[in-house]
N, C-alpha and C positions, 0 to 999 in steps of 0.2 A: 531496080535493086530495093528490097523492102526496107523502109525506115525502122530504126531500132524501137523496140516495145518498150513503153514505159511502165515503170513500177506503178502499183496500186496508189502508193502514196503520191506519186508525181500527178495523178488524175483528181486528187482531192483539191476541193475549194481552199483558200487560205484559212477560212473559218473553220472548215472541217478538218484542216491539218492541225489547228492549234486544239481542237476539241480531242483529236487522235492523242495529242502529247501531253493532254492535261491529265494530271493525277491529283485524287482526293485524299486530304489528310484523315486518317482513321479517327472515327468519333471514340473508339475505345482508348486510342492512344491520348486523347485529350481528357477523357475520363480517369486514365491512370494519372495522367499528371495532377489534376485536381485532388485526386485521392491521396497522392503523395504528399501534397502540401497539408491536407487534412491529418496525415498520418501524426502530425505534431501533437494532436490531442491526446496520444498515449501518454505524453509526459503528465497530463492533468490526472488521469485513471488509468490504472493497467487494464479495467474491463475494457477499454476502447482499443486494445490490442488487434481486434478484430478487423480496425480500419487498415493498418498497414498489410496484414494479412490479405484482405480483400484486394487491396492494390495491388500486391505481387501478383495475385491471380489475374487480374484485369490486364496488367502489363505484359505478362507472358502470353495471353491469348492475343493481345494487339500486335504483339512483335511476329508472333507466327502467322497471323494474317496478312502483315505487311509482307514478309518474306515470301508467301505464296501467292501474292496478288501479281507478281510480274511487273513490277513498277506502277500498277494502278493504284497503290495506296502508299502513302507517305506517313510520317509521323514517328520514325523510330526515335529521334531525339526526345520528344516528350513523353514516350512511353518508357524509354531507358531513363530519363531524369525522374520519371514519377518511381520507379522501381527503387533507384538509388534511395530517393527519399525516405520510402517506405521501408526499407530495411535498415536506413542509417537511424530513424527515430525509433524503430523497433528495438534495435540493440541498445540505443540511448536509454529509452524507457525502461528495459529489463534490467539494465545495470543500476539505473538510477533507484527503481524499485528495491532492488537486492541490498543495496547500500543504506537505503532508508531503513528497511526492515531490519538489518543487523544492527543499527545504531539503537533502533526502537526498543530492541530486545536487552541490549544492553543496559540503556537506561531504565529499563523497567527493572531489571534484576538489582541495579544500585539501590533504586528508590524502595524495593521490598526489603532488601538486605538492612538498610538504614532503619526501617520501620520495625523491622524484627529485634534489631538490637535494643531499640527504646523498649519494646515489650519485655525483652528478656532482661532489661536492667530496671525493671518495674517502674518505668517514666510513662505510664497509662495516659496521662493527661495530654503529654507531648505527642504520644503515639496516636491518640484519638483525633487529635487536631491535625495529624498528617493523615487522616482520612476525608479530609475537606480539602477542596480547591485553594490555591494561595490565597485567591481574593476574599475567600470565605472565613478563614483562619482568624482567631482572635489574637491580637499581638498584645504584649506586656503582661508581666507576671499576675498584676491586681486585677487587670481585665480579664484573665482567664479565670481567676477564682471567682469572679462576680459573675461571669457567663455560668459556669457550670452550678453555682449557688443560686442563680436564678431561674436558668433554663431546665426545666424538668426532663424534658424530651432528650435533651443532649447527655445529662447526667444518665438516663436511664440506657440510652444506646450503648454508651460507654460501658457502663456495667455488665449489660447483656453480651457485649461483643468481647470482652475478656473474662467473663465468669463462665462462658458455655466453650464447649470444644469447636473448633480445634484449639482455641487460645488458651483453654483452661488447662488442657493437658502439656500444651507447650510450657505455659508459665510454672506448672507443678514440678517440672524437672530443674528448675532453678536455673541459675546464672551458668551453669556447665552445660546447658543444652547447645548441642551441635546441630546446625543446619545448612542446607544447601539447596540451590537450584537444581531441580532433577528433570526439567525440560519444558517446553513451551506447549500449552494445551491448544491455544487458539489466539489469534490477533485478529482483531477487526478495527475497521476506521468509519467513523460516522462524522464527516464534516471537520469541526476543528476538535473532535475527540478520537483518541486511539485506546482501545482496550486490550491489555495483554494478560492473559491468564497463565499463570506459571503453576507447576506443582512443585511444591518444597516438601524435601524429607527431613525430618528432625529425628535425632538420636539422643537416647538417655545413656551417656558414656558408662553409667553404672551397671546397667543391664544388657546394653548395645540393642535394645530395643528401638526398631525404627517405626515411625508413623509418619503419614502423609497428609497435607492439607493444599487446598488449591485456591492460590492468592490473585485477585484480580486487580491490577494496576491501572490506572487511566492518565492518560496525557492529555492536557488540555492545551490548547493553542489559544492565545490570546491576540486577536488581530490587531488591537489597538497598540500594544505595547510591544507587539512582534516578539513574543517571548513564550516558551512552552514551560509549563509546571507538571509535576506528577503528584499523584495521591493515590492511596490505597483504597480501592472502591468496595471490596466485599472479602469475605474470607469463608470458605466452604470446608466442613471436614470430611465431605464426600465428593467425588466428581459430580458437577451438575448433571441430572438425567439427560439434557438434551446433548450433552456430549459424550455419552455412554455408547 
């Protein structure tokens, strides 16, 4: 009577049997996990959104390889966690940036509105001071008088700013001038500074003539005091050539 045949696995040496049952972890799965953690950098800068996007691609490839390996590859858990981290940080980063941008634009509009009201009311010294960062502004009525009396460059800058267009035309309409924000042209960030260029339309109610001007407001963040302040940086009668 013939003896029962043994399966191929039963003929394997114990060490060979353990090698047959060994599964290696996917390197792509480990990479996806590491990139998933690094995806938190998108909260620092939206430009780093490439990291979670890359993570998602690596994680999907890793999961496909693991599924097709017939048990020879493991790592589904780190690949899945990496994918979840990437998607979570990407969504958080986009939401955070959108919220920040909305707040930034609203603050810029308030700063420019307040500045134009000073110009409209012919409070030119106060308006000119609002064209400086908070730390650079002169405080005190007498100190301001002395400053413009002694600083020729400051006095000339104020005169040129308010005696040439567009502020000349704006002021010529008088206190009845109507103005409003007509849209955002560009918003940029450079470290502790945010620049927001807004297009403002102003109307002469007597003739209903509408003119436009482009005003750049700057938000300055002071890391020492942990406070931000706004000032009007520049006013243009026409849209700067680089934005046309």
